[in-house]
C-alpha positions in Angstrom: -0.1 0.2 -0.3 2.6 2.4 0.9 4.2 2.0 -2.8 1.1 4.0 -3.9 2.8 6.8 -2.1 4.2 9.7 -4.5 7.3 10.6 -2.2 9.1 13.7 -1.8 10.5 13.2 -5.7 7.3 13.2 -6.8 5.7 15.8 -5.0 8.3 18.1 -6.5 7.7 17.2 -10.2 4.0 18.4 -9.1 4.8 21.7 -7.6 7.5 22.5 -10.1 4.9 21.9 -13.1 4.4 25.0 -14.5 0.3 24.7 -15.3 -2.3 22.6 -13.2 -2.8 20.7 -16.5 1.0 19.5 -16.6 0.4 18.5 -12.7 -2.5 16.6 -13.5 -0.9 14.8 -16.4 1.9 13.5 -14.3 -0.6 12.4 -11.7 -2.1 10.3 -14.3 1.0 7.7 -14.2 0.7 7.3 -10.1 -1.4 5.7 -7.8 -3.6 9.2 -7.4 -4.9 8.8 -11.0 -8.3 7.9 -10.1 -11.0 10.8 -10.8 -8.1 12.9 -12.5 -9.1 14.4 -16.1 -7.9 17.3 -18.2 -9.2 20.8 -17.6 -9.8 20.1 -13.6 -10.4 22.9 -11.4 -7.9 23.3 -8.4 -10.8 22.0 -6.1 -11.5 18.9 -8.4 -7.9 18.0 -8.7 -7.4 18.4 -4.7 -10.6 16.5 -4.4 -9.4 13.6 -6.6 -6.4 13.1 -4.4 -8.8 12.9 -1.1 -10.7 10.3 -2.6 -7.6 7.9 -3.5 -6.4 8.4 0.1 -9.9 7.4 1.1 -10.1 4.3 -1.2 -6.5 3.2 0.0 -8.0 3.8 3.5 -11.0 1.8 2.8 -8.8 -1.2 1.5 -6.9 -0.9 4.3 -10.0 -1.3 6.6 -11.0 -4.0 4.8 -8.0 -6.2 5.9 -8.0 -5.5 9.5 -10.4 -7.2 12.6 -13.1 -5.1 14.1 -10.9 -3.1 16.5 -8.2 -2.4 13.6 -11.3 -1.2 11.5 -12.7 1.0 13.9 -9.1 2.2 14.6 -9.1 3.6 10.5 -12.3 4.8 11.0 -11.9 7.4 13.5 -8.4 8.5 11.6 -10.4 8.8 8.6 -13.5 11.0 10.2 -11.8 14.0 8.2 -14.3 12.8 5.4 -17.2 12.5 7.0 -16.2 16.2 8.4 -15.8 17.5 4.7 -19.0 15.8 3.7 -21.5 17.1 6.4 -19.7 20.9 5.8 -20.5 20.5 2.6 -24.0 19.3 3.1 -24.8 22.0 6.0 -23.6 24.6 3.7 -26.3 23.3 1.0 -28.8 23.3 3.8 -28.1 26.9 4.8 -28.1 28.1 1.3 -24.4 29.4 1.3 -23.0 30.4 -2.1 -21.0 27.7 -3.4 -20.2 25.5 -5.7 -20.6 22.0 -3.6 -18.7 18.8 -4.7 -20.4 16.9 -7.6 -20.7 14.1 -4.7 -19.8 13.2 -1.3 -16.9 11.0 -0.6 -17.5 7.7 -0.3 -17.1 6.7 3.2 -18.4 3.2 2.7 -17.1 1.0 6.3 -15.8 4.0 7.5 -18.7 6.2 7.9 -19.9 7.0 11.1 -23.2 8.7 11.1 -22.7 9.9 7.1 -26.2 8.2 5.6 -28.3 9.9 8.6 -26.6 13.3 8.3 -26.8 13.3 4.4 -30.9 12.9 4.9 -31.3 15.9 7.1 -33.1 18.6 5.7 -32.2 21.8 8.1 -29.2 22.5 10.3 -31.4 21.8 13.4 -31.7 18.3 12.1 -28.4 18.0 11.1 -27.8 19.0 14.7 -29.8 16.3 16.1 -28.4 13.7 14.0 -24.8 14.6 15.2 -25.9 14.6 19.1 -27.5 11.3 18.8 -24.6 9.8 17.1 -20.8 9.3 18.5 -20.0 12.6 17.2 -21.9 14.5 20.0 -23.9 17.7 20.2 -21.8 20.4 18.3 -23.5 23.1 20.5 -24.5 24.7 17.8 -25.9 24.8 14.2 -24.0 27.3 12.5 -20.7 25.8 10.1 -18.6 27.2 12.6 -19.9 25.2 15.7 -20.6 21.7 13.6 -16.8 22.0 12.6 -15.0 22.6 15.4 -17.2 20.4 17.2 -16.8 17.5 14.8 -12.9 18.0 14.7 -12.9 18.5 18.8 -15.0 15.0 19.2 -13.0 13.4 16.6 -9.9 14.3 18.1 -11.1 13.3 21.6 -12.0 9.7 20.4 -9.1 9.1 18.4 -6.7 9.8 21.4 -8.8 7.4 23.7 -9.1 4.7 21.3 -5.9 4.9 19.1 -2.8 4.9 21.8 -0.1 5.5 19.1 -1.8 8.5 17.9 -2.3 10.7 21.2 0.4 13.1 20.8 -0.9 13.4 16.9 -4.6 14.2 18.1 -3.1 16.4 21.1 -1.3 18.7 18.7 -4.0 18.8 16.2 -6.5 19.8 18.9 -4.4 22.6 20.0 -3.9 24.2 16.3 -7.5 23.8 16.0 -8.1 25.8 19.3 -5.4 28.2 18.7 -6.8 29.2 15.3 -10.5 29.1 16.3 -10.1 31.1 19.6 -7.0 33.4 18.8 -6.7 34.0 15.0 -10.6 33.6 14.4 -11.8 35.4 17.6 -14.8 32.6 17.9 -15.0 31.4 21.8 -15.8 27.7 22.0 -19.1 26.5 22.3 -19.6 24.7 25.7 -19.3 20.8 24.3 -16.1 21.6 21.8 -14.5 23.4 24.8 -15.2 20.1 27.4 -13.7 18.2 24.8 -10.6 20.3 24.3 -10.2 20.6 28.0 -9.9 17.0 28.4 -6.8 16.8 25.6 -5.6 20.1 26.5 -6.3 21.0 30.3 -8.8 23.3 31.5 -5.9 26.1 32.3 -5.2 26.3 28.5 -8.7 26.7 27.5 -9.0 29.3 29.6 -6.3 31.3 28.9 -7.1 34.9 27.0 -3.9 35.2 25.5 -2.0 33.0 23.1 1.3 32.8 25.1 -0.7 31.9 28.1 -2.4 29.4 26.3 1.1 27.8 24.6 2.6 27.6 28.2 -0.4 25.8 29.8 -0.3 23.3 27.2 0.5 19.8 28.3 3.8 18.4 26.6 1.6 15.8 24.6 0.4 18.9 22.7 2.8 21.7 23.5 4.9 20.5 20.9 2.7 21.7 17.8 2.9 25.1 18.7 6.5 25.5 20.2 8.3 28.6 18.5 5.1 30.1 17.7 5.4 33.3 19.6 1.8 35.0 18.0 -1.3 33.2 16.9 -0.7 34.3 13.5 2.1 32.2 12.9 0.0 29.2 13.7 -0.3 28.4 9.7 3.8 27.5 9.9 2.6 25.2 12.7 0.6 23.0 10.4 3.1 21.9 8.1 5.5 20.5 11.5 2.4 18.8 12.7 2.5 17.0 9.3 6.4 16.5 9.3 5.5 14.8 12.5 2.9 12.9 11.6 5.3 11.5 8.7 7.9 10.7 10.8 5.9 9.2 13.7 4.4 6.9 11.0 7.6 5.9 9.6 9.0 4.6 13.6 5.6 3.0 13.6 6.3 1.1 10.5 9.3 -0.2 11.9 7.9 -1.2 15.3 6.2 -5.0 16.1 4.7 -6.1 13.2 1.9 -8.2 15.3 0.8 -4.9 16.8 -1.7 -2.0 15.0 1.4 0.1 14.7 2.3 -0.3 11.3 -1.0 -0.1 10.5 -1.5 2.9 11.9 1.8 4.1 10.6 1.0 3.0 7.2 -2.4 5.4 7.5 -0.1 8.4 8.9 2.3 8.3 5.8 -0.5 8.0 2.9 -2.4 10.8 4.9 1.1 12.8 4.7 2.0 12.0 1.3 -1.8 13.5 0.1 -1.6 16.2 1.8 1.7 17.4 0.3 0.2 16.3 -3.0 -2.7 18.7 -2.4 -0.4 21.3 -1.8 1.5 20.7 -4.5 -1.0 21.1 -7.2 -1.8 24.5 -5.6 1.6 25.5 -6.1 1.3 24.4 -9.9 -1.7 26.3 -10.4 -0.2 29.3 -9.5 3.0 28.2 -12.3 4.7 26.2 -10.3 7.2 26.5 -6.9 9.2 24.3 -4.8 7.3 22.2 -2.1 9.4 24.1 0.8 6.4 26.6 0.6 4.2 24.3 2.3 6.9 22.7 4.2 7.1 19.6 2.1 10.7 18.2 2.2 12.9 19.8 -0.3 
C-alpha cells in the first residue's frame, strides 16, 4: 500500500509543473490517477487526491479485524466532516459550488448516511447529537466544524494509543486558530472536549502566549516556537512533518501490533496532503515544496 505514495521526489515534480494541467497529467501515471482528468479545477483535482487517499484507507480497513477497522474509521473522520460541512452549507443556502458528490465512505462512515438525509441545520445537529459525534453545541457551520473536529480528536486519543500526540497537537492548533486567530469562543461541548486533551487551564487562557505555555507536553510540541497566533499556519506544516516521522517509526515497530497499520495511515495521509499542496503550487505557475513545508 505504501508503494502508492508519491514521495518527496514526485511531490517536487508536481509542484514544479508550470500549469495545473501539467501537474494533473503527471499524476495520471501514478496511484493518484483515480478521478483525475484534463481541464480540472484545482478544487476538483485536490478532491480527487483526497478520494484516492480515502480509497486506500477503505482497502486497509477491509484487511483489519474489527478493532483495527474501528481505528481506521476514527482516523478517516475528516472525510465525514468534509461531507457534513458541504451538506450543511447547502442546507444553510451558502453561495458556493458544492462538490459533484460526497466522499464515498463505505464502512468508514460513522453517521454520514443519516446526516445526508437531514433537511435542515437543526435536524443535522440532532443527528450528530444522537451519534458518536455528540452535540456540537450549535447549528452554524463554524460550530459544527469545530465540534466535529474536537470530538474526533478526543475519540482518536482514547481509542488509538499510537495517535495520542497527533490528536492532542491537532487540538492545540484547532483551538489556537479558532480562539486566537478567528476570535470565536468555543461552544460548550467543544470547550469540554478540548479540555480533555489540553487541560482546563489552557482552555481558559485569554492570550495566546498563556495558552501555549499551559498546554501539556503531549500538545505543546505542535506550537513550540510560535510566538504569535498569526504564525500558526507554519505549525500546520510541522504537524504533518511529525505525523510522517511518527508513521515511519511505527512501521519499524512490532509487526503483530496495530502500530504498522497506524503508521501506514499516517504516511499515506501526509503524502496526500503534500500532493494537494503541490497541486496548488502548480496552479500558481509552479514552485518549490518548501513553500508548504514539504521536504525539499
